[in-house]
C-alpha positions in Angstrom: 0.0 0.0 -0.2 1.5 3.2 -0.9 2.1 6.4 1.6 -1.2 8.2 2.4 0.6 11.1 3.8 0.8 13.8 1.0 4.3 14.4 -0.8 4.6 18.0 0.2 5.0 16.8 3.6 7.4 15.0 3.2 11.0 16.5 4.2 14.3 14.9 2.4 17.6 15.7 1.9 19.9 14.8 -0.9 23.4 14.0 -0.3 25.4 14.0 -3.7 28.6 14.5 -4.4 28.1 15.1 -8.2 26.8 18.2 -8.7 24.5 18.1 -11.5 23.2 14.8 -10.4 22.2 16.3 -7.4 20.4 19.2 -9.0 18.6 16.3 -11.7 17.9 14.4 -8.8 16.7 17.7 -6.9 14.4 18.9 -9.3 13.1 15.9 -10.1 11.9 15.1 -6.5 10.3 18.6 -6.1 8.8 17.9 -9.4 6.7 15.3 -8.4 5.4 16.9 -5.1 8.6 16.6 -2.4 9.7 18.9 0.0 13.4 18.7 -0.2 14.8 21.1 2.5 18.1 20.5 2.1 21.0 19.2 -0.3 25.3 18.0 0.4 27.7 17.4 -1.9 29.8 15.5 0.8 29.4 13.1 4.0 30.6 15.4 6.6 27.9 18.0 5.2 25.4 15.5 4.8 25.6 14.6 8.2 26.0 18.2 9.9 22.6 18.7 7.6 20.3 15.6 8.8 21.5 16.4 12.4 19.4 19.8 12.3 17.0 19.8 9.7 15.7 16.3 11.0 14.0 15.4 7.5 12.0 12.0 7.1 14.4 11.1 4.4 17.7 11.0 3.7 19.1 9.9 0.2 22.2 8.9 0.0 25.1 9.2 -2.2 27.0 6.0 -1.0 30.4 6.8 -2.1 31.2 10.4 -1.2 33.6 12.4 0.1 34.9 12.8 3.5 32.7 9.8 4.6 30.6 7.4 2.4 27.1 6.8 2.8 26.8 4.2 5.1 29.2 6.1 7.4 26.9 8.9 7.1 24.4 6.6 8.6 26.1 5.4 11.1 26.8 9.0 12.2 23.4 10.1 12.0 22.1 7.3 14.0 23.9 8.0 16.8 21.8 10.4 18.0 18.5 8.0 19.0 16.4 10.7 18.9 16.7 10.8 15.2 14.1 9.3 13.0 15.2 9.6 9.5 15.0 7.2 7.7 17.8 6.1 5.4 17.7 5.7 1.8 21.2 4.4 -0.2 21.9 5.1 -3.8 24.9 3.5 -6.3 25.6 2.1 -9.2 26.3 -0.7 -7.3 25.3 -4.6 -7.3 27.7 -6.1 -5.3 27.1 -8.3 -3.2 29.4 -7.0 -0.5 27.3 -3.2 -0.8 23.9 -5.6 -0.8 25.2 -7.2 2.7 27.1 -3.8 4.3 23.6 -2.1 3.8 21.3 -4.4 5.5 24.2 -5.3 8.5 23.7 -1.2 9.2 20.0 -1.8 8.4 19.3 0.9 6.0 16.0 1.7 4.8 16.0 1.6 1.1 18.7 0.8 -1.9 18.3 1.8 -5.0 20.5 2.3 -8.3 21.4 5.3 -9.8 19.6 3.9 -12.9 16.2 3.6 -11.2 13.5 5.6 -12.2 11.2 8.4 -10.7 8.8 6.3 -10.3 10.9 3.2 -8.5 12.6 6.6 -6.3 8.5 7.4 -5.3 7.9 4.0 -4.8 10.7 3.7 -2.4 10.0 6.3 -0.3 6.5 5.2 -0.3 7.8 2.0 1.0 9.9 3.0 3.4 7.6 5.9 5.2 5.0 2.6 5.6 7.9 1.1 7.8 8.8 -1.3 5.1 12.6 -1.6 4.2 13.0 -1.6 0.9 15.5 -2.7 -2.5 15.6 -2.2 -5.8 13.5 -4.1 -8.3 17.4 -4.1 -10.5 18.6 -5.8 -7.8 16.5 -9.1 -8.4 15.1 -11.5 -5.8 18.4 -14.0 -6.1 20.7 -11.4 -5.2 19.7 -10.6 -2.3 19.4 -14.4 -1.2 22.5 -14.9 -2.1 23.4 -11.4 0.4 21.1 -13.3 3.4 22.7 -16.9 2.8 26.3 -15.2 2.9 25.5 -12.9 6.5 23.8 -16.2 7.8 27.2 -17.6 7.1 28.9 -15.2 9.2 27.2 -15.3 12.4 27.9 -18.6 12.3 31.8 -16.8 12.8 33.4 -16.5 16.7 34.5 -13.0 17.4 38.2 -14.5 17.1 37.8 -16.0 13.1 36.3 -12.5 12.7 39.0 -11.2 13.8 40.8 -13.1 11.5 39.1 -12.7 8.2 39.9 -8.9 8.7 43.2 -9.3 9.2 43.3 -12.0 5.7 41.6 -9.0 4.0 44.6 -6.7 5.4 46.9 -9.2 3.0 48.3 -11.0 6.3 49.9 -14.2 6.2 49.2 -16.8 8.6 52.8 -16.5 9.9 51.9 -12.5 10.0 48.8 -13.4 11.8 50.1 -15.1 14.9 52.6 -12.8 15.6 50.0 -9.7 15.9 48.1 -12.6 18.2 50.4 -13.8 19.9 50.0 -17.3 18.8 51.0 -20.2 17.3 50.8 -20.5 13.6 49.3 -24.1 13.5 46.7 -22.4 15.6 46.2 -19.8 12.9 45.8 -22.5 10.3 43.7 -24.2 12.5 41.0 -21.2 12.6 41.6 -20.6 9.0 40.6 -24.6 8.2 37.3 -24.1 10.5 36.5 -20.7 8.6 36.7 -22.6 5.4 34.3 -25.2 6.5 31.8 -22.5 8.2 31.8 -20.6 5.0 32.0 -24.0 2.6 34.6 -22.2 0.6 37.0 -24.4 -1.5 40.0 -24.8 0.0 42.0 -25.2 -2.8 41.8 -22.2 -4.2 42.0 -18.5 -2.7 38.5 -18.3 -2.3 38.7 -17.3 1.3 41.2 -14.2 0.6 38.9 -13.3 -2.1 35.9 -13.6 0.6 37.7 -11.3 3.1 38.3 -8.9 1.2 35.0 -8.5 -0.5 32.7 -8.9 3.1 35.7 -6.9 5.1 33.2 -4.4 5.9 30.7 -6.6 7.8 33.2 -8.0 10.5 
């Protein structure tokens, strides 16, 4: 069910570092009736604007200077009184971006290729209290992401730390020195991680997985 709240009463802040795209999105949303009360061209400005104006919706580009869209949301939501709903916009369809969005609890995930009609539908859905992910992502990708996130919950804190260190390019000997344990212990952890993640131990799949999902640990 679409939101019954009049568009003009829905306040929106847009954060986008490309001026032409920012101007175009602002004009399109205003033309269909939304109230754009603020804009920002970098993450720091976005945090300041959102906390000052407390919009109903914050539309955030994921990749911005100073702070990315995910970091903006994380900083803003430290203020527990803030009722703003966060929708991120990006060109990225990769699993790690979607997984990070789900982990952070973003309210909406849109692709910059999406039409104004889909953006409107997303806003209405989010205002109704339901999470919305772009239809362009497809149900299969969302299922894949959910499966990867379930695997992540199987890892112990020590295994998560090792995943982070692997993602930074450290080998087992280097990790063992950092954590003050034996290389054999690290190798045992790596074996357990590979089993829990259902990865092929004969390939570089653990390294690739660690790099792809490093922001989730």
